[in-house]
C-alpha positions in Angstrom: 76.7 176.0 72.4 77.8 178.6 69.9 75.5 181.4 68.7 76.1 182.5 65.2 75.3 186.1 64.2 74.8 187.3 60.6 77.8 189.6 61.0 81.3 188.3 61.5 80.7 184.8 60.3 83.3 182.9 58.3 82.5 181.5 54.9 82.3 178.0 56.4 80.0 179.2 59.2 77.7 180.9 56.6 77.5 177.6 54.7 76.6 175.7 57.8 74.0 178.3 58.8 72.4 178.1 55.3 72.5 174.3 55.4 70.6 174.2 58.7 67.8 176.5 57.7 64.6 174.4 57.6 61.8 176.9 57.5 60.8 180.6 57.6 58.2 182.7 59.4 57.4 185.5 57.1 55.1 187.2 59.6 58.1 188.4 61.5 59.3 191.9 60.5 63.0 191.3 61.3 64.8 188.9 58.9 66.9 187.4 61.7 63.6 186.3 63.4 62.2 184.8 60.2 64.7 182.0 59.8 64.1 178.7 61.7 67.2 176.6 62.3 66.9 172.9 62.8 68.8 171.3 65.6 70.4 168.1 64.2 70.1 164.8 66.1 73.1 163.2 67.7 75.9 162.5 65.3 76.2 158.8 66.3 72.7 157.9 65.2 72.9 155.6 62.2 70.0 156.3 59.8 67.6 153.6 58.6 67.4 152.6 55.0 64.4 154.9 54.4 66.9 157.7 54.8 70.3 156.3 53.9 71.4 155.0 50.6 68.7 156.9 48.7 69.5 158.1 45.2 67.7 160.7 43.0 64.6 159.3 41.3 66.1 159.5 37.8 69.4 157.8 38.9 70.3 154.8 36.7 73.8 153.7 36.2 74.7 152.9 32.6 77.9 152.3 30.7 79.1 155.9 31.0 82.0 157.2 33.1 80.8 160.5 34.5 78.5 160.1 37.4 75.0 161.7 37.3 74.8 165.1 39.1 74.6 164.3 42.8 74.0 160.7 41.9 76.1 159.6 44.9 75.0 162.1 47.6 77.1 160.4 50.3 80.4 161.0 48.4 82.9 163.1 50.5 86.0 164.6 49.1 88.9 164.9 51.6 91.0 168.1 51.4 94.6 168.5 52.6 96.9 171.4 53.2 100.6 171.4 52.6 102.3 171.0 56.0 105.2 173.1 54.9 103.3 175.9 53.2 102.0 179.1 54.8 99.0 179.3 52.4 95.5 178.0 53.2 95.2 176.3 49.9 93.9 172.7 50.0 94.1 169.8 47.5 92.0 166.6 47.2 93.8 163.3 47.8 91.2 160.8 49.1 87.5 160.3 49.4 85.0 158.9 51.9 81.4 158.2 52.6 78.9 160.2 54.8 77.3 157.6 57.1 75.6 160.0 59.7 75.0 163.7 59.9 78.4 164.1 61.6 80.7 161.2 60.5 82.5 160.3 57.3 84.0 156.8 56.9 87.2 156.5 55.0 90.5 154.5 54.8 92.9 154.8 57.7 95.8 155.4 55.4 94.1 158.6 54.2 94.4 160.2 57.7 98.2 160.7 57.5 99.8 161.4 54.1 103.4 162.5 53.9 103.7 166.3 53.8 99.9 166.8 53.9 97.5 167.6 56.7 93.9 166.6 56.5 91.8 169.8 56.9 88.3 169.4 55.7 85.6 167.4 53.9 83.6 168.6 50.9 80.0 167.3 50.5 77.7 167.8 47.5 80.6 168.0 45.1 80.6 166.8 41.5 82.9 169.0 39.4 85.8 170.6 41.2 86.2 173.1 38.3 82.8 174.8 38.9 80.6 175.9 41.8 77.7 175.4 41.6 77.7 172.3 39.5 75.4 172.4 36.4 74.4 170.2 33.6 72.5 171.0 30.4 69.8 168.6 29.3 69.2 167.6 25.6 66.3 170.1 25.6 68.8 172.8 26.4 67.5 173.3 29.9 70.3 174.0 32.4 70.0 172.4 35.8 72.3 173.4 38.7 72.8 171.8 42.1 73.2 174.0 45.2 76.8 175.0 46.1 78.9 172.3 47.8 79.4 172.3 51.5 82.9 172.3 53.0 83.3 171.4 56.7 86.5 171.2 58.8 87.5 167.8 60.2 87.3 168.1 64.0 88.7 164.6 64.8 90.1 161.7 62.9 89.8 158.2 64.5 91.9 155.5 62.9 91.4 151.9 63.7 93.8 151.1 66.6 95.1 148.0 64.8 95.6 149.5 61.4 98.9 148.4 59.8 100.6 148.8 56.4 102.8 146.0 55.2 104.6 146.2 51.9 101.9 148.2 50.2 99.1 146.3 51.8 96.8 147.8 54.4 94.9 145.9 57.1 92.2 147.3 59.3 92.2 150.2 56.9 89.3 152.1 58.2 88.8 155.5 59.9 86.1 157.8 61.1 86.2 161.5 60.5 84.1 163.6 62.9 82.9 166.8 61.3 83.1 170.2 63.0 79.3 170.6 62.6 76.5 168.2 61.9 75.0 168.5 58.4 71.3 168.6 57.4 70.3 166.0 54.9 69.2 167.3 51.5 68.7 165.7 48.1 72.4 166.5 47.4 73.8 165.4 50.8 72.6 162.1 52.2 74.3 159.2 54.1 75.0 155.8 52.7 73.7 152.7 54.5 76.2 150.6 56.5 73.6 148.1 57.7 72.4 145.6 55.1 68.6 144.9 55.1 69.1 141.3 56.1 72.0 139.1 57.1 74.4 139.0 54.2 74.0 135.7 52.4 77.1 136.6 50.2 79.4 138.5 52.6 82.3 138.3 50.1 80.1 139.7 47.3 81.4 136.9 45.0 80.0 137.7 41.5 77.9 140.5 43.0 77.3 143.6 40.8 79.0 146.5 42.6 79.7 150.2 41.8 82.8 152.3 42.6 83.1 156.1 42.3 85.8 158.7 42.9 87.8 161.6 41.6 91.0 159.6 41.2 93.0 158.5 38.2 91.5 157.0 35.1 93.0 155.2 32.1 93.1 158.5 30.2 94.2 161.0 32.9 96.0 161.3 36.2 93.0 162.7 38.0 89.5 163.9 37.3 87.7 167.2 37.9 84.3 165.4 37.8 83.2 162.4 39.8 83.6 159.2 37.9 82.1 155.8 38.5 82.2 152.3 37.1 80.3 149.0 37.5 82.4 146.1 38.7 81.9 142.6 40.1 83.0 141.1 43.3 85.6 138.3 43.2 85.7 135.0 45.0 88.2 135.7 47.8 89.8 132.3 47.6 90.3 132.6 43.8 91.5 136.1 44.3 94.2 134.9 46.8 95.3 132.2 44.4 95.4 134.2 41.2 96.5 137.5 42.8 98.6 136.5 45.8 100.3 139.9 45.8 97.0 141.4 47.2 97.2 139.3 50.4 93.4 139.3 50.8 92.1 138.5 54.2 88.5 137.3 53.4 87.3 137.9 56.9 88.0 141.7 56.8 88.4 142.5 53.1 86.5 142.3 49.8 88.3 141.5 46.5 86.6 143.2 43.5 87.1 144.7 40.0 89.7 144.2 37.3 87.1 143.1 34.7 87.0 145.1 31.5 89.7 147.4 32.7 87.5 148.7 35.5 89.1 149.3 38.8 89.6 152.0 41.5 92.9 153.8 41.1 95.2 156.3 42.7 93.3 159.1 44.4 90.3 156.8 44.9 91.5 155.7 48.4 88.7 155.8 51.0 86.0 155.9 48.4 83.0 153.6 48.6 82.4 150.1 47.1 78.7 150.1 46.7 76.0 147.4 46.5 72.4 148.0 45.6 70.0 146.1 47.9 66.3 145.7 48.2 63.6 146.0 45.5 61.4 148.8 44.2 60.5 151.4 46.9 62.6 149.5 49.4 65.8 149.7 47.3 68.8 151.4 48.9 72.6 151.6 48.4 74.8 149.8 50.9 78.5 150.5 51.7 80.0 147.1 50.9 83.6 148.2 51.3 86.2 151.0 51.5 88.8 151.4 48.8 92.1 150.3 50.3 94.8 149.3 47.9 95.6 147.5 44.6 98.2 147.0 41.9 100.2 150.0 40.7 98.9 149.5 37.1 95.3 150.4 37.3 92.4 148.9 35.4 93.5 145.3 34.7 93.7 144.0 38.3 91.3 143.6 41.2 91.7 145.7 44.3 91.3 145.2 48.0 88.5 146.9 49.9 88.0 147.0 53.7 84.8 145.0 54.4 82.4 147.3 56.2 80.3 144.5 57.7 83.3 143.3 59.7 83.7 146.7 61.4 80.1 147.6 62.4 80.8 147.3 66.1 84.0 149.3 65.8 82.2 152.1 63.9 79.4 152.3 66.5 82.0 152.2 69.3 84.1 155.0 67.7 81.1 157.3 67.2 79.5 156.8 70.6 82.9 157.1 72.4 83.5 160.6 71.2 79.9 161.8 70.6 79.0 161.6 74.3 82.3 162.7 75.9 
């Protein structure tokens, strides 16, 4: 156990300390004694759909491109340092999804990138050019989200059978264990990886799905703000016939996108393929897949996603193995 004192804390430790504050006792005369800190539950506990996959009340996806402020509270930006540089500067290259208070799920090929070292994960991010992130309503009212939270990656766990073959990635899944657990807020929440019932359409054929990321778009090489799009799942057999270059394995991958020039692109690797499930108050967002690979020309072609449901046992094994050692 590590005790944090108000003096001598790093910026990252201050952010963690602030994130864990859950109450105050104003009857105490000393400020240090007023703050109550919540001890988070074990990091390998997967939340139920009353906690995970919950979006802000006013969240409705339309035809726009920029995501609502904190509309995807499980989005994680992966930050890398140049292995050959002495500076501590980091750059974003991949994304992931928060699935518990201590684990982010991403693509295995995002763990090792030539010349770059995975350092940290940023949660609660929307616009990389500002902190905090703010929007101005039509009425002129300015609304700002809390500052984003940046946490070092303590451990990266790649699937032991991950393999890359001629631009294709198989078993492309990895867990990132954060240095500290996070406290859930309206800006930082996990996505669900358990569907409410047995999946009647595990390939998500013709299913309405969503993608999001800070990667390339048709108009620019990368984006400061989080972008999203509505896409549809493809029949895996039809996808294999029409787009044989994708090499889809329907047991472990989902084929989706490419309609109306909507697709994940460079820099979106590891980001979530999302499906909305349930109805009314029981509605939640489910992690249908993890962005893996696609055609070099973005927008006109479908992409391959690692099918989350095929790796539930591996995810649980990976978290419990390291959480209780």
